[in-house]
NUBA-367458 format. One record per residue (C-alpha): residue in one letter; x, y, z. Coordinates in nm, 2 decimals, decimal comma, always signed. Example, Ala and Ser with C-alpha at 12.3 -4.5 7.8 and 13.67 -1.06 7.14 Angstrom:
SITE | a | +1,23 | -0,45 | +0,78
SITE | s | +1,37 | -0,11 | +0,71
This chain:
SITE | m | +10,91 | +12,76 | +5,00
SITE | k | +10,72 | +12,76 | +5,32
SITE | m | +10,35 | +12,65 | +5,29
SITE | w | +10,26 | +12,98 | +5,45
SITE | a | +10,48 | +13,19 | +5,23
SITE | g | +10,21 | +13,34 | +5,00
SITE | r | +10,19 | +13,65 | +5,21
SITE | f | +10,58 | +13,70 | +5,19
SITE | q | +10,80 | +13,82 | +4,90
SITE | s | +11,14 | +13,71 | +5,04
SITE | e | +11,27 | +13,39 | +5,19
SITE | t | +11,30 | +13,37 | +5,58
SITE | n | +11,66 | +13,46 | +5,71
SITE | a | +11,83 | +13,13 | +5,77
SITE | l | +11,92 | +13,21 | +6,13
SITE | v | +11,55 | +13,31 | +6,18
SITE | n | +11,45 | +12,98 | +6,04
SITE | d | +11,66 | +12,79 | +6,26
SITE | f | +11,55 | +12,99 | +6,55
SITE | n | +11,19 | +12,96 | +6,47
SITE | a | +11,19 | +12,58 | +6,38
SITE | s | +11,07 | +12,33 | +6,65
SITE | i | +11,11 | +12,02 | +6,45
SITE | h | +11,42 | +11,91 | +6,63
SITE | f | +11,22 | +11,86 | +6,95
SITE | d | +10,85 | +11,84 | +6,84
SITE | q | +10,93 | +11,55 | +6,59
SITE | r | +10,85 | +11,32 | +6,86
SITE | l | +10,48 | +11,42 | +6,83
SITE | y | +10,45 | +11,26 | +6,49
SITE | p | +10,24 | +10,95 | +6,59
SITE | y | +9,99 | +11,19 | +6,75
SITE | d | +9,99 | +11,43 | +6,46
SITE | i | +9,92 | +11,15 | +6,21
SITE | q | +9,65 | +11,01 | +6,45
SITE | g | +9,49 | +11,35 | +6,46
SITE | s | +9,50 | +11,41 | +6,09
SITE | i | +9,34 | +11,07 | +6,03
SITE | a | +9,05 | +11,16 | +6,26
SITE | h | +9,03 | +11,50 | +6,09
SITE | s | +9,01 | +11,35 | +5,74
SITE | q | +8,75 | +11,11 | +5,85
SITE | m | +8,54 | +11,38 | +6,00
SITE | l | +8,57 | +11,60 | +5,68
SITE | q | +8,47 | +11,30 | +5,46
SITE | k | +8,16 | +11,22 | +5,69
SITE | q | +8,06 | +11,59 | +5,67
SITE | g | +8,09 | +11,59 | +5,28
SITE | i | +8,38 | +11,84 | +5,28
SITE | l | +8,63 | +11,58 | +5,16
SITE | s | +8,56 | +11,32 | +4,91
SITE | e | +8,57 | +10,96 | +4,99
SITE | e | +8,85 | +10,91 | +4,74
SITE | d | +9,05 | +11,18 | +4,88
SITE | q | +9,01 | +11,06 | +5,24
SITE | k | +9,12 | +10,72 | +5,15
SITE | q | +9,44 | +10,85 | +4,98
SITE | i | +9,51 | +11,08 | +5,27
SITE | e | +9,47 | +10,81 | +5,53
SITE | q | +9,67 | +10,55 | +5,34
SITE | g | +9,95 | +10,81 | +5,28
SITE | l | +9,96 | +10,91 | +5,63
SITE | l | +10,00 | +10,53 | +5,75
SITE | e | +10,28 | +10,50 | +5,50
SITE | i | +10,45 | +10,80 | +5,63
SITE | l | +10,40 | +10,66 | +6,00
SITE | d | +10,58 | +10,33 | +5,88
SITE | e | +10,86 | +10,52 | +5,71
SITE | i | +10,93 | +10,74 | +6,03
SITE | q | +10,93 | +10,43 | +6,24
SITE | e | +11,17 | +10,25 | +6,01
SITE | g | +11,41 | +10,56 | +6,01
SITE | k | +11,36 | +10,64 | +5,64
SITE | i | +11,27 | +11,00 | +5,70
SITE | e | +11,51 | +11,26 | +5,82
SITE | f | +11,37 | +11,57 | +6,01
SITE | t | +11,54 | +11,88 | +5,91
SITE | s | +11,46 | +12,26 | +5,99
SITE | e | +11,33 | +12,30 | +5,64
SITE | y | +11,01 | +12,15 | +5,76
SITE | e | +10,98 | +12,41 | +6,06
SITE | d | +10,75 | +12,19 | +6,26
SITE | i | +10,61 | +11,83 | +6,27
SITE | h | +10,28 | +11,95 | +6,14
SITE | m | +10,42 | +12,10 | +5,83
SITE | c | +10,65 | +11,81 | +5,79
SITE | i | +10,38 | +11,56 | +5,79
SITE | e | +10,16 | +11,77 | +5,54
SITE | q | +10,46 | +11,83 | +5,31
SITE | l | +10,55 | +11,46 | +5,31
SITE | l | +10,18 | +11,37 | +5,24
SITE | t | +10,15 | +11,62 | +4,96
SITE | e | +10,47 | +11,49 | +4,80
SITE | k | +10,34 | +11,13 | +4,82
SITE | i | +9,98 | +11,16 | +4,71
SITE | g | +9,97 | +11,50 | +4,53
SITE | a | +9,65 | +11,74 | +4,54
SITE | a | +9,47 | +11,53 | +4,80
SITE | g | +9,73 | +11,60 | +5,05
SITE | k | +9,66 | +11,98 | +5,02
SITE | r | +9,31 | +11,93 | +5,11
SITE | l | +9,38 | +11,78 | +5,46
SITE | h | +9,43 | +12,11 | +5,62
SITE | t | +9,08 | +12,23 | +5,54
SITE | a | +8,90 | +12,37 | +5,85
SITE | r | +9,19 | +12,34 | +6,08
SITE | s | +9,49 | +12,53 | +6,20
SITE | r | +9,84 | +12,45 | +6,33
SITE | n | +9,71 | +12,61 | +6,64
SITE | d | +9,46 | +12,35 | +6,71
SITE | q | +9,68 | +12,07 | +6,56
SITE | v | +9,96 | +12,14 | +6,81
SITE | a | +9,71 | +12,18 | +7,10
SITE | l | +9,56 | +11,83 | +6,99
SITE | d | +9,90 | +11,67 | +6,96
SITE | m | +10,01 | +11,78 | +7,30
SITE | r | +9,70 | +11,66 | +7,47
SITE | l | +9,73 | +11,31 | +7,31
SITE | f | +10,10 | +11,29 | +7,40
SITE | v | +10,03 | +11,40 | +7,76
SITE | k | +9,74 | +11,15 | +7,79
SITE | d | +9,95 | +10,88 | +7,66
SITE | h | +10,23 | +10,95 | +7,90
SITE | i | +10,01 | +11,00 | +8,20
SITE | q | +9,90 | +10,64 | +8,15
SITE | k | +10,26 | +10,50 | +8,11
SITE | i | +10,38 | +10,68 | +8,43
SITE | q | +10,08 | +10,55 | +8,61
SITE | s | +10,17 | +10,19 | +8,50
SITE | q | +10,51 | +10,26 | +8,63
SITE | i | +10,40 | +10,39 | +8,97
SITE | i | +10,18 | +10,08 | +9,01
SITE | v | +10,49 | +9,86 | +8,95
SITE | l | +10,69 | +10,05 | +9,21
SITE | s | +10,39 | +10,04 | +9,46
SITE | q | +10,37 | +9,67 | +9,41
SITE | e | +10,72 | +9,62 | +9,50
SITE | l | +10,67 | +9,83 | +9,81
SITE | l | +10,37 | +9,61 | +9,89
SITE | s | +10,59 | +9,30 | +9,86
SITE | l | +10,85 | +9,45 | +10,10
SITE | a | +10,58 | +9,54 | +10,35
SITE | k | +10,42 | +9,18 | +10,35
SITE | s | +10,76 | +9,03 | +10,42
SITE | n | +10,83 | +9,27 | +10,71
SITE | l | +10,53 | +9,31 | +10,91
SITE | t | +10,72 | +9,24 | +11,23
SITE | t | +11,06 | +9,38 | +11,14
SITE | i | +11,13 | +9,62 | +11,42
SITE | m | +11,30 | +9,94 | +11,34
SITE | p | +11,33 | +10,29 | +11,49
SITE | g | +11,07 | +10,55 | +11,38
SITE | y | +11,22 | +10,90 | +11,36
SITE | t | +11,12 | +11,26 | +11,44
SITE | h | +11,37 | +11,54 | +11,38
SITE | l | +11,59 | +11,25 | +11,26
SITE | q | +11,61 | +11,14 | +11,62
SITE | r | +11,49 | +10,79 | +11,73
SITE | a | +11,15 | +10,83 | +11,85
SITE | q | +10,92 | +10,53 | +11,86
SITE | p | +10,95 | +10,17 | +11,76
SITE | i | +10,77 | +10,09 | +11,43
SITE | t | +10,82 | +9,82 | +11,16
SITE | f | +10,99 | +9,83 | +10,83
SITE | a | +10,65 | +9,75 | +10,67
SITE | h | +10,48 | +10,06 | +10,84
SITE | t | +10,76 | +10,28 | +10,70
SITE | i | +10,73 | +10,13 | +10,35
SITE | m | +10,36 | +10,17 | +10,34
SITE | a | +10,40 | +10,54 | +10,42
SITE | y | +10,56 | +10,57 | +10,07
SITE | a | +10,30 | +10,35 | +9,93
SITE | q | +10,03 | +10,59 | +10,04
SITE | m | +10,22 | +10,88 | +9,89
SITE | l | +10,23 | +10,68 | +9,55
SITE | r | +9,86 | +10,63 | +9,59
SITE | r | +9,78 | +11,00 | +9,59
SITE | d | +10,04 | +11,05 | +9,30
SITE | l | +9,82 | +10,81 | +9,10
SITE | i | +9,51 | +10,99 | +9,20
SITE | r | +9,65 | +11,33 | +9,10
SITE | l | +9,75 | +11,21 | +8,76
SITE | s | +9,41 | +11,06 | +8,71
SITE | n | +9,25 | +11,40 | +8,81
SITE | t | +9,48 | +11,57 | +8,53
SITE | y | +9,38 | +11,32 | +8,28
SITE | s | +9,00 | +11,36 | +8,34
SITE | l | +9,02 | +11,74 | +8,35
SITE | m | +9,22 | +11,76 | +8,02
SITE | n | +9,02 | +11,50 | +7,83
SITE | e | +8,87 | +11,75 | +7,58
SITE | s | +8,96 | +11,79 | +7,22
SITE | p | +9,08 | +12,12 | +7,09
SITE | l | +9,05 | +11,98 | +6,72
SITE | g | +8,82 | +12,22 | +6,52
SITE | s | +8,91 | +12,53 | +6,73
SITE | g | +9,10 | +12,65 | +6,42
SITE | a | +9,34 | +12,93 | +6,48
SITE | l | +9,11 | +13,06 | +6,74
SITE | a | +8,76 | +13,12 | +6,60
SITE | t | +8,67 | +12,77 | +6,46
SITE | t | +8,57 | +12,76 | +6,09
SITE | t | +8,29 | +12,84 | +5,85
SITE | y | +8,28 | +12,48 | +5,73
SITE | p | +8,02 | +12,26 | +5,89
SITE | i | +8,25 | +12,04 | +6,09
SITE | d | +8,16 | +11,79 | +6,36
SITE | r | +8,40 | +11,85 | +6,65
SITE | f | +8,20 | +11,58 | +6,86
SITE | y | +8,27 | +11,31 | +6,60
SITE | s | +8,64 | +11,39 | +6,58
SITE | a | +8,66 | +11,42 | +6,98
SITE | a | +8,49 | +11,08 | +7,02
SITE | f | +8,71 | +10,91 | +6,74
SITE | l | +9,03 | +11,03 | +6,93
SITE | g | +8,91 | +10,90 | +7,27
SITE | f | +8,82 | +11,24 | +7,43
SITE | d | +8,51 | +11,29 | +7,63
SITE | k | +8,41 | +11,59 | +7,44
SITE | p | +8,54 | +11,90 | +7,23
SITE | t | +8,66 | +12,21 | +7,42
SITE | s | +8,37 | +12,44 | +7,48
SITE | n | +8,55 | +12,76 | +7,37
SITE | s | +8,76 | +12,77 | +7,07
SITE | i | +9,00 | +13,05 | +7,21
SITE | d | +9,06 | +12,84 | +7,52
SITE | g | +9,10 | +12,55 | +7,30
SITE | v | +9,40 | +12,67 | +7,13
SITE | s | +9,56 | +12,87 | +7,42
SITE | d | +9,50 | +12,64 | +7,71
SITE | r | +9,82 | +12,48 | +7,85
SITE | d | +9,67 | +12,43 | +8,21
SITE | y | +9,70 | +12,07 | +8,18
SITE | c | +10,07 | +12,09 | +8,11
SITE | l | +10,11 | +12,28 | +8,43
SITE | e | +9,92 | +12,05 | +8,62
SITE | l | +10,09 | +11,76 | +8,48
SITE | l | +10,43 | +11,92 | +8,59
SITE | s | +10,30 | +11,99 | +8,92
SITE | d | +10,18 | +11,64 | +8,96
SITE | l | +10,53 | +11,50 | +8,85
SITE | s | +10,71 | +11,75 | +9,07
SITE | i | +10,52 | +11,62 | +9,38
SITE | l | +10,58 | +11,26 | +9,25
SITE | m | +10,97 | +11,33 | +9,23
SITE | m | +10,95 | +11,49 | +9,57
SITE | h | +10,81 | +11,16 | +9,70
SITE | l | +11,08 | +10,96 | +9,51
SITE | s | +11,34 | +11,20 | +9,64
SITE | r | +11,25 | +11,15 | +10,01
SITE | f | +11,24 | +10,78 | +9,95
SITE | s | +11,58 | +10,79 | +9,80
SITE | e | +11,70 | +11,00 | +10,09
SITE | e | +11,59 | +10,73 | +10,32
SITE | i | +11,77 | +10,46 | +10,12
SITE | i | +12,09 | +10,67 | +10,10
SITE | a | +12,09 | +10,71 | +10,49
SITE | w | +12,00 | +10,34 | +10,55
SITE | c | +12,29 | +10,22 | +10,32
SITE | s | +12,54 | +10,42 | +10,52
SITE | w | +12,76 | +10,26 | +10,78
SITE | e | +12,61 | +10,49 | +11,04
SITE | f | +12,27 | +10,31 | +10,98
SITE | k | +12,35 | +10,00 | +10,78
SITE | f | +11,99 | +9,90 | +10,78
SITE | i | +12,01 | +9,78 | +10,40
SITE | e | +12,25 | +9,71 | +10,13
SITE | l | +12,19 | +9,76 | +9,77
SITE | d | +12,26 | +9,48 | +9,52
SITE | d | +12,58 | +9,53 | +9,32
SITE | a | +12,38 | +9,57 | +9,01
SITE | y | +12,22 | +9,89 | +9,16
SITE | a | +12,52 | +10,06 | +9,31
SITE | t | +12,85 | +10,20 | +9,20
SITE | g | +13,20 | +10,21 | +9,33
SITE | s | +13,49 | +10,46 | +9,35
SITE | s | +13,77 | +10,50 | +9,13
SITE | i | +14,01 | +10,56 | +9,42
SITE | m | +13,85 | +10,41 | +9,73
SITE | p | +13,81 | +10,04 | +9,68
SITE | q | +13,58 | +9,99 | +9,99
SITE | k | +13,32 | +10,21 | +9,86
SITE | k | +12,95 | +10,12 | +9,75
SITE | n | +12,76 | +10,42 | +9,65
SITE | p | +12,39 | +10,46 | +9,61
SITE | d | +12,42 | +10,66 | +9,30
SITE | i | +12,07 | +10,57 | +9,16
SITE | c | +11,91 | +10,72 | +9,46
SITE | e | +12,14 | +11,03 | +9,45
SITE | l | +12,05 | +11,09 | +9,08
SITE | v | +11,67 | +11,05 | +9,16
SITE | r | +11,73 | +11,31 | +9,43
SITE | g | +11,91 | +11,54 | +9,20
SITE | k | +11,69 | +11,51 | +8,90
SITE | t | +11,39 | +11,62 | +9,13
SITE | g | +11,53 | +11,97 | +9,10
SITE | r | +11,53 | +11,93 | +8,73
SITE | v | +11,17 | +11,85 | +8,72
SITE | y | +11,08 | +12,14 | +8,95
SITE | g | +11,29 | +12,37 | +8,70
SITE | d | +11,07 | +12,24 | +8,41
SITE | m | +10,74 | +12,33 | +8,60
SITE | m | +10,88 | +12,68 | +8,70
SITE | a | +11,00 | +12,75 | +8,35
SITE | l | +10,66 | +12,68 | +8,19
SITE | f | +10,47 | +12,88 | +8,46
SITE | t | +10,70 | +13,17 | +8,38
SITE | t | +10,65 | +13,13 | +8,01
SITE | l | +10,28 | +13,14 | +8,03
SITE | k | +10,21 | +13,39 | +8,30
SITE | g | +10,18 | +13,70 | +8,08
SITE | l | +10,04 | +13,58 | +7,75
SITE | p | +9,72 | +13,74 | +7,59
SITE | l | +9,48 | +13,53 | +7,42
SITE | a | +9,49 | +13,32 | +7,20
SITE | y | +9,78 | +13,14 | +7,04
SITE | n | +10,13 | +13,29 | +7,09
SITE | k | +10,45 | +13,15 | +6,97
SITE | d | +10,59 | +13,13 | +7,33
SITE | m | +10,37 | +12,83 | +7,36
SITE | q | +10,63 | +12,64 | +7,15
SITE | e | +10,83 | +12,63 | +7,48
SITE | d | +10,58 | +12,42 | +7,65
SITE | k | +10,71 | +12,10 | +7,47
SITE | e | +11,07 | +12,09 | +7,59
SITE | s | +10,98 | +12,15 | +7,95
SITE | v | +10,69 | +11,87 | +7,94
SITE | f | +10,92 | +11,63 | +7,73
SITE | d | +11,21 | +11,67 | +7,97
SITE | a | +10,99 | +11,62 | +8,29
SITE | i | +10,82 | +11,32 | +8,14
SITE | d | +11,15 | +11,16 | +8,03
SITE | t | +11,31 | +11,22 | +8,37
SITE | v | +11,03 | +11,08 | +8,57
SITE | e | +10,99 | +10,77 | +8,34
SITE | m | +11,37 | +10,71 | +8,37
SITE | c | +11,35 | +10,72 | +8,76
SITE | l | +11,06 | +10,51 | +8,77
SITE | s | +11,22 | +10,25 | +8,56
SITE | v | +11,51 | +10,17 | +8,78
SITE | l | +11,36 | +10,19 | +9,14
SITE | p | +11,14 | +9,89 | +9,15
SITE | k | +11,43 | +9,64 | +9,06
SITE | m | +11,66 | +9,83 | +9,31
SITE | c | +11,38 | +9,76 | +9,59
SITE | q | +11,35 | +9,41 | +9,48
SITE | t | +11,71 | +9,33 | +9,52
SITE | m | +11,82 | +9,51 | +9,82
SITE | t | +11,92 | +9,33 | +10,14
SITE | l | +11,76 | +9,41 | +10,47
SITE | y | +11,97 | +9,39 | +10,79
SITE | t | +11,68 | +9,33 | +11,02
SITE | n | +11,89 | +9,27 | +11,34
SITE | t | +12,06 | +9,60 | +11,29
SITE | m | +11,74 | +9,77 | +11,28
SITE | y | +11,62 | +9,59 | +11,58
SITE | q | +11,94 | +9,69 | +11,78
SITE | a | +11,89 | +10,06 | +11,68
SITE | a | +11,55 | +10,06 | +11,80
SITE | k | +11,66 | +9,88 | +12,13
SITE | k | +11,93 | +10,13 | +12,19
SITE | g | +11,72 | +10,44 | +12,14
SITE | f | +11,49 | +10,41 | +12,44
SITE | l | +11,20 | +10,39 | +12,19
SITE | n | +10,99 | +10,21 | +12,45
SITE | a | +11,01 | +10,51 | +12,69
SITE | t | +10,67 | +10,65 | +12,59
SITE | d | +10,53 | +10,29 | +12,64
SITE | c | +10,69 | +10,28 | +12,99
SITE | a | +10,52 | +10,61 | +13,08
SITE | d | +10,19 | +10,47 | +12,94
SITE | y | +10,22 | +10,16 | +13,16
SITE | l | +10,25 | +10,38 | +13,48
SITE | t | +9,96 | +10,59 | +13,35
SITE | k | +9,74 | +10,28 | +13,31
SITE | k | +9,83 | +10,19 | +13,67
SITE | g | +9,68 | +10,51 | +13,78
SITE | l | +9,97 | +10,75 | +13,79
SITE | p | +9,90 | +11,09 | +13,61
SITE | f | +10,07 | +11,11 | +13,27
SITE | r | +10,29 | +11,40 | +13,35
SITE | d | +10,42 | +11,23 | +13,67
SITE | a | +10,46 | +10,90 | +13,46
SITE | y | +10,66 | +11,11 | +13,20
SITE | k | +10,90 | +11,26 | +13,46
SITE | i | +10,97 | +10,94 | +13,63
SITE | t | +11,04 | +10,77 | +13,29
SITE | g | +11,27 | +11,05 | +13,20
SITE | q | +11,46 | +10,98 | +13,52
SITE | i | +11,48 | +10,61 | +13,43
SITE | v | +11,62 | +10,69 | +13,08
SITE | a | +11,89 | +10,93 | +13,24
SITE | f | +11,98 | +10,65 | +13,48
SITE | c | +12,01 | +10,41 | +13,18
SITE | n | +12,23 | +10,65 | +13,01
SITE | e | +12,47 | +10,66 | +13,31
SITE | k | +12,47 | +10,28 | +13,32
SITE | g | +12,49 | +10,21 | +12,95
SITE | a | +12,17 | +10,00 | +12,97
SITE | s | +11,84 | +9,99 | +12,80
SITE | l | +11,50 | +9,99 | +12,98
SITE | d | +11,43 | +9,61 | +12,94
SITE | e | +11,78 | +9,53 | +13,08
SITE | l | +11,69 | +9,70 | +13,42
SITE | s | +11,57 | +9,46 | +13,69
SITE | l | +11,22 | +9,49 | +13,84
SITE | q | +11,39 | +9,59 | +14,18
SITE | t | +11,57 | +9,88 | +14,02
SITE | l | +11,26 | +9,99 | +13,86
SITE | k | +11,07 | +9,99 | +14,18
SITE | e | +11,31 | +10,22 | +14,33
SITE | f | +11,18 | +10,48 | +14,09
SITE | h | +10,81 | +10,39 | +14,16
SITE | p | +10,64 | +10,10 | +14,35
SITE | l | +10,37 | +10,07 | +14,07
SITE | f | +10,61 | +9,87 | +13,86
SITE | e | +10,55 | +9,50 | +13,84
SITE | e | +10,67 | +9,20 | +13,65
SITE | d | +10,44 | +9,28 | +13,35
SITE | v | +10,62 | +9,59 | +13,28
SITE | f | +10,87 | +9,38 | +13,07
SITE | e | +10,59 | +9,27 | +12,85
SITE | a | +10,47 | +9,62 | +12,82
SITE | i | +10,80 | +9,77 | +12,71
SITE | d | +10,90 | +9,48 | +12,47
SITE | l | +10,96 | +9,63 | +12,14
SITE | l | +10,73 | +9,41 | +11,93
SITE | n | +10,47 | +9,43 | +12,19
SITE | c | +10,50 | +9,81 | +12,19
SITE | v | +10,42 | +9,79 | +11,81
SITE | k | +10,14 | +9,54 | +11,84
SITE | q | +9,97 | +9,75 | +12,12
SITE | r | +9,94 | +10,04 | +11,87
SITE | n | +9,65 | +9,86 | +11,71
SITE | v | +9,47 | +10,18 | +11,60
SITE | y | +9,36 | +10,23 | +11,23
SITE | g | +9,66 | +10,37 | +11,05
SITE | g | +9,89 | +10,25 | +11,32
SITE | p | +10,22 | +10,02 | +11,30
SITE | s | +10,07 | +9,71 | +11,43
SITE | p | +10,10 | +9,40 | +11,20
SITE | e | +9,72 | +9,38 | +11,19
SITE | q | +9,68 | +9,74 | +11,10
SITE | v | +9,96 | +9,74 | +10,84
SITE | e | +9,79 | +9,44 | +10,68
SITE | i | +9,47 | +9,65 | +10,65
SITE | q | +9,69 | +9,92 | +10,48
SITE | i | +9,83 | +9,65 | +10,24
SITE | e | +9,48 | +9,54 | +10,15
SITE | e | +9,36 | +9,88 | +10,08
SITE | i | +9,63 | +9,97 | +9,86
SITE | t | +9,61 | +9,63 | +9,68
SITE | r | +9,25 | +9,68 | +9,60
SITE | f | +9,33 | +10,04 | +9,49
SITE | l | +9,60 | +9,93 | +9,25
SITE | a | +9,39 | +9,65 | +9,11
SITE | k | +9,12 | +9,90 | +9,04
SITE | m | +9,37 | +10,13 | +8,85
SITE | e | +9,51 | +9,84 | +8,66
SITE | a | +9,16 | +9,75 | +8,55
SITE | e | +9,10 | +10,12 | +8,43
SITE | h | +9,42 | +10,09 | +8,22
SITE | e | +9,31 | +9,78 | +8,04
């Protein structure tokens, strides 16, 4: 018999029962449901609504159920319908009448709203910790490659010389913003819906501020209808995770390209690559390809929940049950991706000479050649045209700019002097871009220091 069956004269159809039940996926909310129930019982006892004896029985019973679930002694079945009814029924079977008093002054509507907030808060912090680990690995790569020259690209065409450190720090900056976005979501959602009831609170003299503080929230939600029907934070989380996955996907795409024989800038460790069942020479970057593919999955979770919520009237509707699988799947996917990427980065091999040769062959110092003539007094557009002519000449001869003699360069313009070779040296080209945010080793070190301080602050907040 269902706990809500007093109004009904016949049993629920078995198919409807299975269709309606959420226990097969919301069972993972059990620690949060128990945490919220303990807070609720303590508040009821403080307010004189629940006796001290009943409260102690309830709390002890809930802690025993928590242990039994963690030890695998409890089997979740659809007869429980959802995790809230399951915990309450198990508690009542364990301690008797006191268990029936736990639900005083609350509804499953505010229970599930509370459980989901506690779950999301917990996993935001876990994901942030994982992002910090990946960011620290990127910082380590950057510190070791401040003068590792590689081509910078626009339109996937070699454009200007940069360093591997500068490239890696671009992704560190993306992850920094991802951490901030998640912190903003955490801050905005850090209000407790407990005590909202079904939608209109309760006639009992409860203390919502007490239970909110007990559970680590800043305050209770200000409107009880909004308290039970708000899932904005789920949408915001899924948006944050989608942006994070987009960044991880872009990074993965770089790794995939750099691993190819066409680039061969890096090679993944054998432990973080796979082979082919038919081609013995293959070494595939499957981890990165899966991260790239799973990005679409997280996007799908976000769009599914947006679509579910878009037409719902106030307050709670059963449609909201659909929030869990989308949120659970997105979180699981992100956490799985973040668990493998740091070690993959730590163990990969960089082919620095290949990077340098790619930069050398791409006329990446052409802009610096034009700048050299401009600094000698030639208008930039004239310098640009002359440098373009030199590049065309080099293409015909199969040479790079720094391989031409001074005499040959002077045939294009008399302003060229011996110091041109210093100006177009690839490392010097990078060092001369000593502007805040630029690729010079000095500036990249500033970026590294800034991100290091930021990560230290984030870690301190998590302690």
